[in-house]
PDB file as gemmi writes it, atoms N, CA and C in Angstrom:
CRYST1    1.000    1.000    1.000  90.00  90.00  90.00 P 1                      
ATOM      1  N   UNK A   1      85.673 116.068  94.103  1.00  0.00           N  
ATOM      2  CA  UNK A   1      85.941 116.855  95.289  1.00  0.00           C  
ATOM      3  C   UNK A   1      86.697 115.988  96.301  1.00  0.00           C  
ATOM      4  N   UNK A   2      87.707 116.562  96.931  1.00  0.00           N  
ATOM      5  CA  UNK A   2      88.483 115.841  97.937  1.00  0.00           C  
ATOM      6  C   UNK A   2      87.647 115.639  99.191  1.00  0.00           C  
ATOM      7  N   UNK A   3      87.869 114.546  99.876  1.00  0.00           N  
ATOM      8  CA  UNK A   3      87.136 114.288 101.099  1.00  0.00           C  
ATOM      9  C   UNK A   3      87.659 115.190 102.202  1.00  0.00           C  
ATOM     10  N   UNK A   4      86.841 116.118 102.728  1.00  0.00           N  
ATOM     11  CA  UNK A   4      87.312 117.045 103.763  1.00  0.00           C  
ATOM     12  C   UNK A   4      87.806 116.338 105.018  1.00  0.00           C  
ATOM     13  N   UNK A   5      87.238 115.188 105.340  1.00  0.00           N  
ATOM     14  CA  UNK A   5      87.649 114.469 106.547  1.00  0.00           C  
ATOM     15  C   UNK A   5      89.113 114.082 106.463  1.00  0.00           C  
ATOM     16  N   UNK A   6      89.574 113.676 105.296  1.00  0.00           N  
ATOM     17  CA  UNK A   6      90.968 113.276 105.132  1.00  0.00           C  
ATOM     18  C   UNK A   6      91.906 114.446 105.363  1.00  0.00           C  
ATOM     19  N   UNK A   7      91.626 115.571 104.740  1.00  0.00           N  
ATOM     20  CA  UNK A   7      92.496 116.731 104.883  1.00  0.00           C  
ATOM     21  C   UNK A   7      92.509 117.230 106.324  1.00  0.00           C  
ATOM     22  N   UNK A   8      91.360 117.242 106.947  1.00  0.00           N  
ATOM     23  CA  UNK A   8      91.274 117.751 108.317  1.00  0.00           C  
ATOM     24  C   UNK A   8      91.986 116.837 109.307  1.00  0.00           C  
ATOM     25  N   UNK A   9      92.046 115.541 108.986  1.00  0.00           N  
ATOM     26  CA  UNK A   9      92.643 114.591 109.915  1.00  0.00           C  
ATOM     27  C   UNK A   9      94.103 114.912 110.209  1.00  0.00           C  
ATOM     28  N   UNK A  10      94.863 115.339 109.221  1.00  0.00           N  
ATOM     29  CA  UNK A  10      96.276 115.595 109.419  1.00  0.00           C  
ATOM     30  C   UNK A  10      96.678 117.015 109.015  1.00  0.00           C  
ATOM     31  N   UNK A  11      95.679 117.834 108.613  1.00  0.00           N  
ATOM     32  CA  UNK A  11      95.942 119.210 108.192  1.00  0.00           C  
ATOM     33  C   UNK A  11      96.930 119.282 107.037  1.00  0.00           C  
ATOM     34  N   UNK A  12      96.748 118.422 106.066  1.00  0.00           N  
ATOM     35  CA  UNK A  12      97.580 118.437 104.875  1.00  0.00           C  
ATOM     36  C   UNK A  12      96.973 119.295 103.791  1.00  0.00           C  
ATOM     37  N   UNK A  13      97.703 119.413 102.685  1.00  0.00           N  
ATOM     38  CA  UNK A  13      97.183 120.145 101.530  1.00  0.00           C  
ATOM     39  C   UNK A  13      96.918 119.146 100.415  1.00  0.00           C  
ATOM     40  N   UNK A  14      95.991 119.446  99.526  1.00  0.00           N  
ATOM     41  CA  UNK A  14      95.676 118.515  98.448  1.00  0.00           C  
ATOM     42  C   UNK A  14      96.892 118.235  97.570  1.00  0.00           C  
ATOM     43  N   UNK A  15      97.113 116.981  97.234  1.00  0.00           N  
ATOM     44  CA  UNK A  15      98.215 116.585  96.371  1.00  0.00           C  
ATOM     45  C   UNK A  15      97.970 117.102  94.954  1.00  0.00           C  
ATOM     46  N   UNK A  16      99.041 117.393  94.234  1.00  0.00           N  
ATOM     47  CA  UNK A  16      98.963 117.789  92.825  1.00  0.00           C  
ATOM     48  C   UNK A  16      99.794 116.805  92.010  1.00  0.00           C  
ATOM     49  N   UNK A  17      99.638 116.853  90.699  1.00  0.00           N  
ATOM     50  CA  UNK A  17     100.432 115.986  89.833  1.00  0.00           C  
ATOM     51  C   UNK A  17     101.929 116.260  90.014  1.00  0.00           C  
ATOM     52  N   UNK A  18     102.294 117.507  90.226  1.00  0.00           N  
ATOM     53  CA  UNK A  18     103.703 117.862  90.405  1.00  0.00           C  
ATOM     54  C   UNK A  18     104.295 117.229  91.664  1.00  0.00           C  
ATOM     55  N   UNK A  19     103.462 116.998  92.680  1.00  0.00           N  
ATOM     56  CA  UNK A  19     103.940 116.361  93.908  1.00  0.00           C  
ATOM     57  C   UNK A  19     104.349 114.912  93.673  1.00  0.00           C  
ATOM     58  N   UNK A  20     103.718 114.252  92.707  1.00  0.00           N  
ATOM     59  CA  UNK A  20     103.949 112.827  92.479  1.00  0.00           C  
ATOM     60  C   UNK A  20     104.847 112.534  91.279  1.00  0.00           C  
ATOM     61  N   UNK A  21     104.756 113.345  90.243  1.00  0.00           N  
ATOM     62  CA  UNK A  21     105.424 113.062  88.973  1.00  0.00           C  
ATOM     63  C   UNK A  21     106.936 112.883  89.136  1.00  0.00           C  
ATOM     64  N   UNK A  22     107.428 111.747  88.676  1.00  0.00           N  
ATOM     65  CA  UNK A  22     108.859 111.461  88.721  1.00  0.00           C  
ATOM     66  C   UNK A  22     109.362 110.958  90.057  1.00  0.00           C  
ATOM     67  N   UNK A  23     108.464 110.745  91.006  1.00  0.00           N  
ATOM     68  CA  UNK A  23     108.875 110.298  92.341  1.00  0.00           C  
ATOM     69  C   UNK A  23     108.481 108.845  92.568  1.00  0.00           C  
ATOM     70  N   UNK A  24     109.212 108.209  93.465  1.00  0.00           N  
ATOM     71  CA  UNK A  24     108.853 106.881  93.944  1.00  0.00           C  
ATOM     72  C   UNK A  24     108.446 107.040  95.399  1.00  0.00           C  
ATOM     73  N   UNK A  25     107.233 106.605  95.691  1.00  0.00           N  
ATOM     74  CA  UNK A  25     106.694 106.722  97.046  1.00  0.00           C  
ATOM     75  C   UNK A  25     106.674 105.344  97.678  1.00  0.00           C  
ATOM     76  N   UNK A  26     107.188 105.252  98.892  1.00  0.00           N  
ATOM     77  CA  UNK A  26     107.146 104.007  99.658  1.00  0.00           C  
ATOM     78  C   UNK A  26     105.916 104.045 100.554  1.00  0.00           C  
ATOM     79  N   UNK A  27     104.972 103.164 100.258  1.00  0.00           N  
ATOM     80  CA  UNK A  27     103.739 103.000 101.047  1.00  0.00           C  
ATOM     81  C   UNK A  27     103.934 101.743 101.883  1.00  0.00           C  
ATOM     82  N   UNK A  28     104.609 101.882 103.004  1.00  0.00           N  
ATOM     83  CA  UNK A  28     104.927 100.699 103.788  1.00  0.00           C  
ATOM     84  C   UNK A  28     105.926  99.854 103.030  1.00  0.00           C  
ATOM     85  N   UNK A  29     105.554  98.616 102.733  1.00  0.00           N  
ATOM     86  CA  UNK A  29     106.457  97.703 102.016  1.00  0.00           C  
ATOM     87  C   UNK A  29     106.306  97.798 100.504  1.00  0.00           C  
ATOM     88  N   UNK A  30     105.393  98.620 100.019  1.00  0.00           N  
ATOM     89  CA  UNK A  30     105.146  98.737  98.577  1.00  0.00           C  
ATOM     90  C   UNK A  30     105.736 100.025  98.048  1.00  0.00           C  
ATOM     91  N   UNK A  31     106.521  99.917  96.984  1.00  0.00           N  
ATOM     92  CA  UNK A  31     107.103 101.077  96.309  1.00  0.00           C  
ATOM     93  C   UNK A  31     106.316 101.331  95.035  1.00  0.00           C  
ATOM     94  N   UNK A  32     105.896 102.579  94.832  1.00  0.00           N  
ATOM     95  CA  UNK A  32     105.180 102.938  93.614  1.00  0.00           C  
ATOM     96  C   UNK A  32     105.883 104.123  92.969  1.00  0.00           C  
ATOM     97  N   UNK A  33     106.319 103.941  91.721  1.00  0.00           N  
ATOM     98  CA  UNK A  33     106.934 105.037  90.957  1.00  0.00           C  
ATOM     99  C   UNK A  33     105.854 105.680  90.099  1.00  0.00           C  
ATOM    100  N   UNK A  34     105.724 106.998  90.227  1.00  0.00           N  
ATOM    101  CA  UNK A  34     104.750 107.776  89.458  1.00  0.00           C  
ATOM    102  C   UNK A  34     105.519 108.410  88.297  1.00  0.00           C  
ATOM    103  N   UNK A  35     105.498 107.731  87.165  1.00  0.00           N  
ATOM    104  CA  UNK A  35     106.281 108.175  86.011  1.00  0.00           C  
ATOM    105  C   UNK A  35     105.645 109.415  85.383  1.00  0.00           C  
ATOM    106  N   UNK A  36     106.473 110.338  84.848  1.00  0.00           N  
ATOM    107  CA  UNK A  36     105.948 111.579  84.270  1.00  0.00           C  
ATOM    108  C   UNK A  36     104.991 111.364  83.093  1.00  0.00           C  
ATOM    109  N   UNK A  37     105.052 110.187  82.454  1.00  0.00           N  
ATOM    110  CA  UNK A  37     104.166 109.940  81.308  1.00  0.00           C  
ATOM    111  C   UNK A  37     102.780 109.432  81.723  1.00  0.00           C  
ATOM    112  N   UNK A  38     102.488 109.427  83.026  1.00  0.00           N  
ATOM    113  CA  UNK A  38     101.166 109.013  83.500  1.00  0.00           C  
ATOM    114  C   UNK A  38     101.041 107.536  83.817  1.00  0.00           C  
ATOM    115  N   UNK A  39     102.165 106.820  83.813  1.00  0.00           N  
ATOM    116  CA  UNK A  39     102.150 105.416  84.214  1.00  0.00           C  
ATOM    117  C   UNK A  39     102.717 105.293  85.618  1.00  0.00           C  
ATOM    118  N   UNK A  40     102.343 104.224  86.286  1.00  0.00           N  
ATOM    119  CA  UNK A  40     102.971 103.878  87.561  1.00  0.00           C  
ATOM    120  C   UNK A  40     103.684 102.552  87.383  1.00  0.00           C  
ATOM    121  N   UNK A  41     104.664 102.337  88.199  1.00  0.00           N  
ATOM    122  CA  UNK A  41     105.361 101.067  88.246  1.00  0.00           C  
ATOM    123  C   UNK A  41     105.497 100.694  89.703  1.00  0.00           C  
ATOM    124  N   UNK A  42     104.918  99.555  90.075  1.00  0.00           N  
ATOM    125  CA  UNK A  42     105.018  99.134  91.469  1.00  0.00           C  
ATOM    126  C   UNK A  42     106.259  98.281  91.656  1.00  0.00           C  
ATOM    127  N   UNK A  43     106.643  98.089  92.883  1.00  0.00           N  
ATOM    128  CA  UNK A  43     107.789  97.257  93.201  1.00  0.00           C  
ATOM    129  C   UNK A  43     107.596  95.818  92.762  1.00  0.00           C  
ATOM    130  N   UNK A  44     106.359  95.464  92.470  1.00  0.00           N  
ATOM    131  CA  UNK A  44     106.057  94.105  92.017  1.00  0.00           C  
ATOM    132  C   UNK A  44     106.115  94.004  90.491  1.00  0.00           C  
ATOM    133  N   UNK A  45     106.471  95.091  89.818  1.00  0.00           N  
ATOM    134  CA  UNK A  45     106.580  95.077  88.370  1.00  0.00           C  
ATOM    135  C   UNK A  45     105.278  95.314  87.636  1.00  0.00           C  
ATOM    136  N   UNK A  46     104.232  95.750  88.338  1.00  0.00           N  
ATOM    137  CA  UNK A  46     102.934  95.990  87.727  1.00  0.00           C  
ATOM    138  C   UNK A  46     102.840  97.429  87.231  1.00  0.00           C  
ATOM    139  N   UNK A  47     102.302  97.592  86.030  1.00  0.00           N  
ATOM    140  CA  UNK A  47     102.071  98.922  85.475  1.00  0.00           C  
ATOM    141  C   UNK A  47     100.602  99.293  85.612  1.00  0.00           C  
ATOM    142  N   UNK A  48     100.344 100.557  85.781  1.00  0.00           N  
ATOM    143  CA  UNK A  48      98.999 101.103  85.812  1.00  0.00           C  
ATOM    144  C   UNK A  48      99.090 102.511  85.249  1.00  0.00           C  
ATOM    145  N   UNK A  49      98.014 103.235  85.263  1.00  0.00           N  
ATOM    146  CA  UNK A  49      98.031 104.634  84.843  1.00  0.00           C  
ATOM    147  C   UNK A  49      97.522 105.491  85.999  1.00  0.00           C  
ATOM    148  N   UNK A  50      97.996 106.727  86.044  1.00  0.00           N  
ATOM    149  CA  UNK A  50      97.576 107.642  87.093  1.00  0.00           C  
ATOM    150  C   UNK A  50      97.407 109.035  86.517  1.00  0.00           C  
ATOM    151  N   UNK A  51      96.614 109.846  87.224  1.00  0.00           N  
ATOM    152  CA  UNK A  51      96.456 111.265  86.904  1.00  0.00           C  
ATOM    153  C   UNK A  51      95.892 111.954  88.141  1.00  0.00           C  
ATOM    154  N   UNK A  52      95.946 113.269  88.132  1.00  0.00           N  
ATOM    155  CA  UNK A  52      95.349 114.063  89.200  1.00  0.00           C  
ATOM    156  C   UNK A  52      94.336 114.992  88.526  1.00  0.00           C  
ATOM    157  N   UNK A  53      93.080 114.538  88.392  1.00  0.00           N  
ATOM    158  CA  UNK A  53      92.084 115.340  87.698  1.00  0.00           C  
ATOM    159  C   UNK A  53      91.727 116.636  88.419  1.00  0.00           C  
ATOM    160  N   UNK A  54      91.927 116.653  89.733  1.00  0.00           N  
ATOM    161  CA  UNK A  54      91.763 117.870  90.520  1.00  0.00           C  
ATOM    162  C   UNK A  54      92.624 117.738  91.768  1.00  0.00           C  
ATOM    163  N   UNK A  55      93.076 118.843  92.337  1.00  0.00           N  
ATOM    164  CA  UNK A  55      93.934 118.755  93.523  1.00  0.00           C  
ATOM    165  C   UNK A  55      93.290 117.897  94.610  1.00  0.00           C  
ATOM    166  N   UNK A  56      94.077 116.981  95.135  1.00  0.00           N  
ATOM    167  CA  UNK A  56      93.618 116.134  96.227  1.00  0.00           C  
ATOM    168  C   UNK A  56      92.978 114.835  95.806  1.00  0.00           C  
ATOM    169  N   UNK A  57      92.856 114.609  94.503  1.00  0.00           N  
ATOM    170  CA  UNK A  57      92.194 113.402  94.026  1.00  0.00           C  
ATOM    171  C   UNK A  57      93.065 112.735  92.964  1.00  0.00           C  
ATOM    172  N   UNK A  58      93.551 111.526  93.254  1.00  0.00           N  
ATOM    173  CA  UNK A  58      94.396 110.793  92.333  1.00  0.00           C  
ATOM    174  C   UNK A  58      93.558 109.688  91.696  1.00  0.00           C  
ATOM    175  N   UNK A  59      93.630 109.602  90.375  1.00  0.00           N  
ATOM    176  CA  UNK A  59      92.904 108.571  89.645  1.00  0.00           C  
ATOM    177  C   UNK A  59      93.884 107.488  89.225  1.00  0.00           C  
ATOM    178  N   UNK A  60      93.595 106.252  89.632  1.00  0.00           N  
ATOM    179  CA  UNK A  60      94.355 105.076  89.207  1.00  0.00           C  
ATOM    180  C   UNK A  60      93.403 104.228  88.368  1.00  0.00           C  
ATOM    181  N   UNK A  61      93.665 104.185  87.068  1.00  0.00           N  
ATOM    182  CA  UNK A  61      92.757 103.528  86.119  1.00  0.00           C  
ATOM    183  C   UNK A  61      91.367 104.100  86.292  1.00  0.00           C  
ATOM    184  N   UNK A  62      90.440 103.381  86.937  1.00  0.00           N  
ATOM    185  CA  UNK A  62      89.081 103.903  87.111  1.00  0.00           C  
ATOM    186  C   UNK A  62      88.765 104.254  88.565  1.00  0.00           C  
ATOM    187  N   UNK A  63      89.718 104.043  89.461  1.00  0.00           N  
ATOM    188  CA  UNK A  63      89.492 104.295  90.887  1.00  0.00           C  
ATOM    189  C   UNK A  63      90.038 105.666  91.285  1.00  0.00           C  
ATOM    190  N   UNK A  64      89.248 106.424  92.011  1.00  0.00           N  
ATOM    191  CA  UNK A  64      89.653 107.734  92.516  1.00  0.00           C  
ATOM    192  C   UNK A  64      90.017 107.599  93.986  1.00  0.00           C  
ATOM    193  N   UNK A  65      91.156 108.158  94.354  1.00  0.00           N  
ATOM    194  CA  UNK A  65      91.655 108.054  95.724  1.00  0.00           C  
ATOM    195  C   UNK A  65      92.022 109.435  96.243  1.00  0.00           C  
ATOM    196  N   UNK A  66      91.456 109.871  97.374  1.00  0.00           N  
ATOM    197  CA  UNK A  66      91.850 111.156  97.942  1.00  0.00           C  
ATOM    198  C   UNK A  66      93.267 111.068  98.512  1.00  0.00           C  
ATOM    199  N   UNK A  67      94.043 112.144  98.348  1.00  0.00           N  
ATOM    200  CA  UNK A  67      95.418 112.138  98.851  1.00  0.00           C  
ATOM    201  C   UNK A  67      95.823 113.557  99.236  1.00  0.00           C  
ATOM    202  N   UNK A  68      96.554 113.659 100.339  1.00  0.00           N  
ATOM    203  CA  UNK A  68      97.073 114.949 100.783  1.00  0.00           C  
ATOM    204  C   UNK A  68      98.570 114.830 101.026  1.00  0.00           C  
ATOM    205  N   UNK A  69      99.240 115.982 100.993  1.00  0.00           N  
ATOM    206  CA  UNK A  69     100.643 116.083 101.374  1.00  0.00           C  
ATOM    207  C   UNK A  69     100.659 116.720 102.757  1.00  0.00           C  
ATOM    208  N   UNK A  70     101.245 116.035 103.709  1.00  0.00           N  
ATOM    209  CA  UNK A  70     101.293 116.522 105.087  1.00  0.00           C  
ATOM    210  C   UNK A  70     102.408 117.548 105.256  1.00  0.00           C  
ATOM    211  N   UNK A  71     102.335 118.376 106.289  1.00  0.00           N  
ATOM    212  CA  UNK A  71     103.374 119.395 106.506  1.00  0.00           C  
ATOM    213  C   UNK A  71     104.793 118.835 106.581  1.00  0.00           C  
ATOM    214  N   UNK A  72     104.939 117.581 107.026  1.00  0.00           N  
ATOM    215  CA  UNK A  72     106.286 116.993 107.129  1.00  0.00           C  
ATOM    216  C   UNK A  72     106.738 116.340 105.819  1.00  0.00           C  
ATOM    217  N   UNK A  73     105.934 116.471 104.739  1.00  0.00           N  
ATOM    218  CA  UNK A  73     106.315 115.939 103.440  1.00  0.00           C  
ATOM    219  C   UNK A  73     105.787 114.547 103.149  1.00  0.00           C  
ATOM    220  N   UNK A  74     105.201 113.880 104.147  1.00  0.00           N  
ATOM    221  CA  UNK A  74     104.618 112.564 103.901  1.00  0.00           C  
ATOM    222  C   UNK A  74     103.318 112.718 103.113  1.00  0.00           C  
ATOM    223  N   UNK A  75     102.900 111.634 102.503  1.00  0.00           N  
ATOM    224  CA  UNK A  75     101.630 111.576 101.793  1.00  0.00           C  
ATOM    225  C   UNK A  75     100.656 110.759 102.626  1.00  0.00           C  
ATOM    226  N   UNK A  76      99.384 111.136 102.588  1.00  0.00           N  
ATOM    227  CA  UNK A  76      98.351 110.370 103.275  1.00  0.00           C  
ATOM    228  C   UNK A  76      97.222 110.118 102.294  1.00  0.00           C  
ATOM    229  N   UNK A  77      96.738 108.885 102.272  1.00  0.00           N  
ATOM    230  CA  UNK A  77      95.606 108.532 101.438  1.00  0.00           C  
ATOM    231  C   UNK A  77      94.650 107.680 102.253  1.00  0.00           C  
ATOM    232  N   UNK A  78      93.414 107.695 101.840  1.00  0.00           N  
ATOM    233  CA  UNK A  78      92.398 106.876 102.500  1.00  0.00           C  
ATOM    234  C   UNK A  78      91.748 106.025 101.426  1.00  0.00           C  
ATOM    235  N   UNK A  79      91.757 104.742 101.648  1.00  0.00           N  
ATOM    236  CA  UNK A  79      91.150 103.830 100.681  1.00  0.00           C  
ATOM    237  C   UNK A  79      89.894 103.222 101.278  1.00  0.00           C  
ATOM    238  N   UNK A  80      88.933 103.019 100.425  1.00  0.00           N  
ATOM    239  CA  UNK A  80      87.675 102.416 100.822  1.00  0.00           C  
ATOM    240  C   UNK A  80      87.618 101.000 100.303  1.00  0.00           C  
ATOM    241  N   UNK A  81      87.350 100.067 101.180  1.00  0.00           N  
ATOM    242  CA  UNK A  81      87.184  98.673 100.811  1.00  0.00           C  
ATOM    243  C   UNK A  81      85.749  98.294 101.132  1.00  0.00           C  
ATOM    244  N   UNK A  82      84.899  98.321 100.111  1.00  0.00           N  
ATOM    245  CA  UNK A  82      83.475  98.042 100.304  1.00  0.00           C  
ATOM    246  C   UNK A  82      83.200  96.566 100.491  1.00  0.00           C  
ATOM    247  N   UNK A  83      82.487  96.251 101.543  1.00  0.00           N  
ATOM    248  CA  UNK A  83      82.089  94.867 101.791  1.00  0.00           C  
ATOM    249  C   UNK A  83      80.599  94.701 101.553  1.00  0.00           C  
ATOM    250  N   UNK A  84      79.944  95.810 101.196  1.00  0.00           N  
ATOM    251  CA  UNK A  84      78.488  95.759 101.074  1.00  0.00           C  
ATOM    252  C   UNK A  84      78.035  95.800  99.627  1.00  0.00           C  
ATOM    253  N   UNK A  85      78.894  95.402  98.711  1.00  0.00           N  
ATOM    254  CA  UNK A  85      78.496  95.335  97.318  1.00  0.00           C  
ATOM    255  C   UNK A  85      78.414  96.680  96.625  1.00  0.00           C  
ATOM    256  N   UNK A  86      79.131  97.669  97.101  1.00  0.00           N  
ATOM    257  CA  UNK A  86      79.190  98.945  96.402  1.00  0.00           C  
ATOM    258  C   UNK A  86      78.512 100.100  97.099  1.00  0.00           C  
ATOM    259  N   UNK A  87      77.659  99.847  98.054  1.00  0.00           N  
ATOM    260  CA  UNK A  87      77.031 100.957  98.762  1.00  0.00           C  
ATOM    261  C   UNK A  87      77.749 101.179 100.088  1.00  0.00           C  
ATOM    262  N   UNK A  88      77.760 102.423 100.524  1.00  0.00           N  
ATOM    263  CA  UNK A  88      78.441 102.742 101.781  1.00  0.00           C  
ATOM    264  C   UNK A  88      77.551 102.381 102.962  1.00  0.00           C  
ATOM    265  N   UNK A  89      78.016 101.474 103.775  1.00  0.00           N  
ATOM    266  CA  UNK A  89      77.284 101.080 104.979  1.00  0.00           C  
ATOM    267  C   UNK A  89      78.287 100.922 106.104  1.00  0.00           C  
ATOM    268  N   UNK A  90      77.781 100.572 107.260  1.00  0.00           N  
ATOM    269  CA  UNK A  90      78.676 100.377 108.404  1.00  0.00           C  
ATOM    270  C   UNK A  90      79.592  99.176 108.202  1.00  0.00           C  
ATOM    271  N   UNK A  91      79.300  98.323 107.215  1.00  0.00           N  
ATOM    272  CA  UNK A  91      80.149  97.163 106.953  1.00  0.00           C  
ATOM    273  C   UNK A  91      81.390  97.536 106.142  1.00  0.00           C  
ATOM    274  N   UNK A  92      81.420  98.747 105.603  1.00  0.00           N  
ATOM    275  CA  UNK A  92      82.547  99.171 104.787  1.00  0.00           C  
ATOM    276  C   UNK A  92      83.708  99.616 105.669  1.00  0.00           C  
ATOM    277  N   UNK A  93      84.907  99.538 105.097  1.00  0.00           N  
ATOM    278  CA  UNK A  93      86.114  99.845 105.871  1.00  0.00           C  
ATOM    279  C   UNK A  93      86.925 100.909 105.151  1.00  0.00           C  
ATOM    280  N   UNK A  94      87.327 101.922 105.880  1.00  0.00           N  
ATOM    281  CA  UNK A  94      88.255 102.920 105.374  1.00  0.00           C  
ATOM    282  C   UNK A  94      89.600 102.649 106.031  1.00  0.00           C  
ATOM    283  N   UNK A  95      90.656 102.642 105.238  1.00  0.00           N  
ATOM    284  CA  UNK A  95      91.973 102.465 105.826  1.00  0.00           C  
ATOM    285  C   UNK A  95      92.863 103.613 105.380  1.00  0.00           C  
ATOM    286  N   UNK A  96      93.592 104.169 106.303  1.00  0.00           N  
ATOM    287  CA  UNK A  96      94.529 105.237 106.007  1.00  0.00           C  
ATOM    288  C   UNK A  96      95.898 104.635 105.718  1.00  0.00           C  
ATOM    289  N   UNK A  97      96.607 105.258 104.765  1.00  0.00           N  
ATOM    290  CA  UNK A  97      97.952 104.837 104.410  1.00  0.00           C  
ATOM    291  C   UNK A  97      98.831 106.080 104.357  1.00  0.00           C  
ATOM    292  N   UNK A  98     100.085 105.930 104.788  1.00  0.00           N  
ATOM    293  CA  UNK A  98     101.042 107.019 104.751  1.00  0.00           C  
ATOM    294  C   UNK A  98     102.235 106.582 103.925  1.00  0.00           C  
ATOM    295  N   UNK A  99     102.762 107.502 103.131  1.00  0.00           N  
ATOM    296  CA  UNK A  99     103.912 107.193 102.301  1.00  0.00           C  
ATOM    297  C   UNK A  99     104.937 108.306 102.348  1.00  0.00           C  
ATOM    298  N   UNK A 100     106.162 107.952 102.011  1.00  0.00           N  
ATOM    299  CA  UNK A 100     107.248 108.922 101.937  1.00  0.00           C  
ATOM    300  C   UNK A 100     107.993 108.710 100.620  1.00  0.00           C  
ATOM    301  N   UNK A 101     108.666 109.741 100.168  1.00  0.00           N  
ATOM    302  CA  UNK A 101     109.503 109.600  98.975  1.00  0.00           C  
ATOM    303  C   UNK A 101     110.636 108.645  99.326  1.00  0.00           C  
ATOM    304  N   UNK A 102     110.793 107.597  98.530  1.00  0.00           N  
ATOM    305  CA  UNK A 102     111.822 106.583  98.800  1.00  0.00           C  
ATOM    306  C   UNK A 102     113.206 107.158  98.557  1.00  0.00           C  
ATOM    307  N   UNK A 103     114.144 106.742  99.332  1.00  0.00           N  
ATOM    308  CA  UNK A 103     115.529 107.188  99.188  1.00  0.00           C  
ATOM    309  C   UNK A 103     116.293 106.245  98.306  1.00  0.00           C  
TER     310      UNK A 103                                                      
END                                                                             
């Protein structure tokens, strides 16, 4: 299930595989190409795998990341960086990231 807080924050719609497939998204200084065969290629030359098991949720290898498409066409994702050994506590950090289709 997509995190409702993320969608409500910017009033975006849940991302689908069609939104990402064949596109290169610039996440700040990092470029990620979402290849149609389910692989990603980062600007650093690293390969990974991706899928969208349900709208609004992107799976990268074993990590699930909520993602929305904003009305202006940008992508928004929220990543969790746990500092508490895997449980959600006040020590954990959520960071928002915005991306655009690279030109």
